[in-house]
N, C-alpha and C positions, 0 to 999 in steps of 0.2 A: 288542177295540176299538183298542188301540194298534197292533196288527199291520196293521190296514187302512190306517193313515195312514203306516206306515213306508216302504213301497215308493216312493210318489211323492216323499217327502222325499229318499230316497236317490238317486232318478233326477234330481231337481232339483239336488242338490248335485254329482252326477257331471257333469251337463251344465254347471253353472256352473264347475266346476274345469277342464273341458276347454276351455270357451269362453274363460275368462280366460287360461289358459295359451297357447292357440293365438293368441288376439288379441294378447297381449303379444309373442309371437315375431314375428308379422307386422309389428306397429307398429315394433318395434325393429330391423327389417331382418335378422332371423336366417334368413329363408327368401327365396331369390332370386326375382326376377320370373319368371313363367312356369313356376314349379315345380308339377308336378302333385301333387295330394293325393287320397288315396282314403279313403272312410269306414272301410274295413277297417283301413287303415294308421293312421289317427288313433285308432281304437278300441284297436289293439294298443299304440300308443305311450303312451297314457294309461291303459291297462288298464281300459277301460270297454266296455260292450256297444254294439251298433250304434246303438241309439236316441239316447243322448246325443251320439254322434259325428255322427249325421245332423242332429240339432237344431242342433249347433254350426255345421256347414257351412251350413245354411239361414240361420242368423242372420248369419253372416259374409258370405255372398253378398248378403243384404239391405243390409248396411252398406257394400258395395263393397270389402271386404277380400279377398274371393275372387271369381273369375268362374266362371260356369257356362256351358259351351258348349252348342250345340244337340245335340251328341252325348252330353252328360251329363258331360263332362270337367270336373273342378274344379281350378282352379289359382290361384296368386297373379297379380295383374294385371301385364301388360306395358304400360306407359303410353306413349302417343304424345306427341310434343312439344306438341301442342295441349292434351292432357289435363293435362300437367305445368304448362303456362302457366295453365290454368284453376284448378288446385288451388293454385298459387302466389298467384293473385289472391284466391282464397278465404281463404288463410292471412292475407294482408295485411289484408283487410277485417275478419275476425273477431278476429284477434289484436291488431290496433291498438285495436279497441274494448275488448277485454278488458283490455289494459294501461292504457288510459285510465280504466276503471272501478276498476282496482286501485290507481291512483296515490294517491288520498286515504287509502288504508288501508295504504300501504307504510311501515310503521314500521321502525325501525333493526334490529330483530331479523330481520325478513324480508330486508332488504338484506344483512345478515351471512350469513344462510342461503344466499342466492343466490350470494354470493361464494364460499362453501365449495363449492357445487355447480359453479360455473364453474371452480374449480381442478381439479375432477374432469374436466370437459370438456376443459380444456387438457392435462391429463396423459394422458387417453385419446387425444387427437390426437397427442401426442408419441410414445406407444407404438404408434400406428397400429392401435388396437383399435376397429374400425368399430362393432361392436355396443355396446360400452361408451360410445363417443362419442355415438351416437344416443340411447341410454338416458339419459345424463347431460344431454344437450342438451334432450331433451323434459322431463326433470324440472325443469330450470331454468325453462322456459316454464310448465309446469303449476303449479309452486310460486308463480310470480308471478300467474298467472291465477286461481288459487283465491281470491286476495284480492279479485277482482272481484265475488264472490258472485253469479255469473250462470251457474248450472249448465247451462241449456239451451244457452247459447253455448259453454261449455267442451266440452260433449258434441259439438257440431258441429265444433269445432276438432280433437277427438280422432278423429273420423271421417275428417277430411282427413289427419291424421297416419297413420292406419291404411292409407288408400289409397296413400300415398306410401312407406310403410315399406320394402317390398321394393326399390323403385327407389333409395331413399336408401341402403339397405344395399349395393347393388351399386356405387353411385357411390363411397361412402367406402372400400369394399374395394379399388377400383381406383386411387384417387387416391394420388399421391406427396406431396401437400401435407400438412403437419402444422401449418399456421399456426393460432395461437389465434383463436377467433372474436372479431374486434375489436369487433363491434357489441354483444356482451354487455357490454363495458366501457362503451360509450356508454349502454346501457340502465341499468346500475348508476349511472352518473354522473347521468343524468336523474332517476332515482328519488331519489337523495340531494338533488338540487337542487330537486325538486318541479317540474321543467321538462316540462310536458305536450307542447308542440310537439316538443321534443327527444326525448322518449320515443316519441312516435308515429313520428317519422322513423327512430329507431334500430330499433324493432321491425319496421317495414315493410321496412327494408333488410335486416335480419337474416333474416327469414323468406323473402325473395325472392331475395337474391343467391346463396345456395347452390344454389337450384333452377335458376338460369340456366345453371349448369355442366352440368346434365342435358340441356339442349336445344341445346348448342353442339357 
């Protein structure tokens, strides 16, 4: 009886492990834009059979994290300027709303935690470590937005981050700038002051200004 239930559970956990692992790598810019991926290659990398690798690809294509061409080629997306502008506008809409909802629940412990994460963002920028920078930057935003208690909205924000990941990774790898993200300081100041208009402006500027470099 137990054996009958074992295989699907193992398959589900294998799929989940591959999906989470590959999704994280794409979101954090560890795979460049236009990089071809194969189901066989994913299976070998994560030491799983073709089925969980195929299911992972299907799921990530549905989320826009991977693109599937007419010939069946699977790759990370190469975004046009129009697409980047659209995703930047989506970030502004969703993340400003998330920050607004988080503000009444932004206790001092949360602000302290955000400060610690932001120090990691600054250090990664100084070290020119693009993947660490993106990872810490998204952790800063996710930590704030979790306080909004709006899981559907946060899931939408993460889907946008996922689609932008490879392009952001390419941008930060090429840039010579290591300026600290000044708008994070404004976000923290607005949270401390309970300043909703200030917070909305700081978040909107933070999530769009970096993307404008991609389209210039």
